[in-house]
C-alpha positions in Angstrom: -45.6 -77.7 256.9 -47.9 -79.8 259.1 -49.6 -82.8 257.4 -52.9 -84.2 258.5 -52.3 -86.6 261.4 -55.1 -89.0 260.2 -52.8 -89.9 257.3 -49.2 -89.0 258.3 -47.2 -89.3 261.5 -44.3 -86.9 262.0 -41.2 -88.9 262.9 -38.6 -86.2 263.1 -38.3 -82.4 263.1 -35.0 -80.5 262.9 -33.9 -76.9 262.5 -31.2 -76.2 260.0 -30.1 -72.6 259.5 -33.4 -70.8 258.7 -35.2 -73.9 257.7 -37.3 -76.5 259.5 -36.9 -80.0 258.2 -39.7 -82.5 258.9 -40.0 -86.2 258.2 -43.3 -88.0 258.0 -44.4 -91.6 257.7 -47.7 -92.5 256.1 -50.2 -94.0 258.5 -51.4 -96.3 255.6 -47.8 -97.0 254.5 -48.6 -100.0 252.2 -51.3 -98.2 250.4 -49.8 -94.7 250.0 -47.9 -93.7 246.9 -46.0 -90.4 246.5 -45.5 -88.5 243.3 -42.1 -86.8 243.1 -41.0 -83.9 240.8 -38.8 -85.0 237.9 -36.8 -81.8 238.2 -36.2 -81.3 241.9 -37.0 -84.9 243.2 -39.1 -83.3 245.9 -42.5 -84.8 246.9 -45.5 -83.2 245.2 -48.5 -85.2 246.2 -49.7 -88.5 247.8 -52.5 -90.9 247.0 -53.8 -93.2 249.7 -56.2 -96.2 249.3 -58.0 -97.1 252.5 -60.8 -99.4 253.4 -63.7 -97.5 255.0 -63.7 -100.4 257.4 -60.5 -99.8 259.2 -60.6 -103.0 261.4 -59.7 -106.2 259.7 -59.3 -105.0 256.1 -55.9 -104.3 254.8 -55.1 -102.2 251.7 -52.2 -102.2 249.2 -51.3 -100.0 246.3 -48.8 -101.6 243.8 -47.6 -101.1 240.3 -48.8 -103.3 237.5 -47.5 -103.9 233.9 -48.4 -101.3 231.4 -50.4 -102.3 228.3 -48.2 -102.5 225.2 -50.0 -99.6 223.5 -49.2 -97.4 226.6 -45.8 -98.7 227.6 -44.6 -95.2 228.6 -47.5 -94.7 231.1 -47.3 -95.9 234.7 -50.1 -98.1 235.9 -51.0 -99.2 239.4 -53.7 -101.2 241.1 -55.3 -101.1 244.5 -56.0 -104.3 246.5 -58.0 -105.0 249.6 -57.8 -108.4 251.5 -61.6 -108.7 251.8 -64.1 -108.9 248.9 -66.6 -106.2 248.0 -65.2 -103.6 250.4 -66.1 -99.9 250.4 -63.0 -97.8 250.1 -61.9 -94.2 249.9 -59.0 -92.4 248.3 -57.1 -89.7 250.1 -55.2 -87.1 248.1 -52.6 -84.9 249.8 -50.7 -81.9 248.6 -47.0 -82.3 249.7 -45.7 -79.4 247.7 -44.2 -76.4 249.5 -44.9 -74.2 246.5 -48.7 -73.7 246.8 -51.7 -75.4 245.4 -51.8 -78.7 243.6 -54.5 -79.9 241.2 -55.1 -83.7 241.7 -57.6 -85.5 239.5 -58.6 -89.1 240.0 -60.1 -90.3 236.8 -62.6 -93.1 236.1 -62.2 -92.8 232.4 -58.9 -92.1 230.5 -58.7 -88.4 229.6 -55.9 -85.9 228.9 -56.8 -83.3 231.5 -56.5 -79.7 230.2 -59.1 -78.0 232.4 -59.1 -77.2 236.1 -62.0 -79.6 236.8 -62.8 -82.5 234.3 -66.1 -82.9 236.1 -68.1 -86.1 236.5 -67.7 -87.0 232.8 -64.1 -88.1 233.6 -63.3 -87.4 237.3 -64.1 -89.3 240.5 -63.3 -86.4 242.8 -65.2 -83.2 242.9 -62.6 -81.5 245.1 -59.3 -81.5 243.2 -57.4 -78.3 244.2 -55.5 -78.7 247.4 -53.7 -76.0 249.4 -50.3 -76.6 250.9 -50.3 -79.6 253.2 -54.0 -80.2 252.7 -55.5 -83.7 252.5 -58.9 -84.5 251.1 -60.7 -87.9 251.5 -62.7 -89.0 248.5 -65.5 -91.1 250.0 -67.9 -91.1 247.0 -67.8 -91.0 243.2 -69.1 -87.6 242.2 -71.2 -89.1 239.3 -73.4 -91.0 241.7 -72.6 -89.7 245.2 -72.4 -93.3 246.2 -69.5 -95.0 248.1 -66.9 -96.8 246.0 -66.6 -100.6 246.2 -63.5 -102.5 245.1 -64.5 -105.6 243.3 -61.9 -107.9 241.8 -61.6 -110.4 239.0 -61.0 -113.9 240.2 -60.4 -117.0 238.2 -61.3 -120.5 239.3 -58.4 -122.8 239.2 -59.0 -126.5 239.0 -56.2 -128.8 240.2 
């Protein structure tokens, strides 16, 4: 398995019996999250948030509290240290077992089809081959770049 060097650096490679064991570190370590299998605990896929302006803008993916009505669902948020920044999302298949279907949704939807399309999905490409990465640079609804805007509150001392 050889991951895309734009997003992952190989840190070790070792042969063990008939297997090759490889270790990788995410290039965007603070803004890459990995989805693991509940059954085998092996990595399945990765999601990376990155500013399209690599110099001076830092990105972070972090968990956030779930709403009470969806307490069983996991929620996360993306943050950039500069306001109104264009960003992209990178999806990566980490599974050794073949293709992965990875949908980034802009609207809540229980996905039951191969491609939920622009009605629900941000990414047009959602099926990734083994070790493949794909950078989502635009929302498929508008074909325009995505801008991370935040809610801020004024605090008066």
